[in-house]
N, C-alpha and C positions, 0 to 999 in steps of 0.2 A: 719714265723709260716704262713700257710695256712688255711684261713677262710672258713668256709661252702659257698657252693655257690648256687645260687637258680634260673632255667630261666624253662620257659615254652617252649617244642617244641611239638607242635602241640594242642593233647587232653591229654598231659603227663606232669607232674611236674617232672622237674628233678632236683635231689639234687647231689651233689658231694660235696665228703671230701675226700682228701687224696686221695689215690687208691678206693675208693669204691663210687657206681653210683647206686642211686636208683631213680627208675621211679615210679611215683604213677599215675593211670589215675585221672586227675581232676573229672570224674564224681562220684570218689568213696569218694572224701574228703568230710566230713561231718561237719567240723568244723576248726577254725583256730583263737587260742587264745596265748596272753601272757599267760607264766607258771612262777609266782613270787618266788617259791620255788626252792631252790638252785639245788636239784639233778632233779627234775621233780617229778609231782607229780603222774603218773601214774608207778608203778612198772615195767610193762610189756613193756612199750614204748621203742622204740629201740632209742637212744641217739646218735646222731650225732654231732662232734665238740669236743671243748675243753671245760669242766665242770666249768673252771677259767670263763668262758665269762661271760658278763653283760646280755643279751639278752637271754631268754630262750624261743623259741618259739612253741607251740605244734600244732601239726598237726593231727587231729582225721581221721580215714577213715573208712569206712564199717568194716574191718578185721585186722586194726594196728592202733597203733598210733605211733607218732615219734616225739621226744623232740630235737630242732635243736640250739645249742649253738654257740651263735655267738657275734660277738662284733659290728655287722652293726646295726645302731639303724634303716636306711632304709630298712631292711629286711623284717620286719613284712607287712608294708604296702605294698610294693612291692608281697608280696605272695597274701595279701588280694586281691590286682588288678587283680592276674592271675586267682583265682579261682573264684572269684565271677561271677554271683550268684549262682552257684554252692553250695556254703558253707554259712554258716552262719557265721561270724567274728567278735569279740568282745575282749575288754580289759579285 
């Protein structure tokens, strides 16, 4: 099973899962939070990863929201570090 991967390349946040590749300008990220609902609290959000994963990370941007489903407990703090101080992050 392939998990979601996130890394920073220059001023972009690169999200990869299976054959998908999403690039988000870090300057457009407004918040990064954990989403405690099973399917995600935002109906219009782009969902990335297997929904049965334990961690759900909500990334809000100026024009779209993304929910990352992952089993990695280290991904949320890693994304926070990548986007700080351009976004507010909370649990």
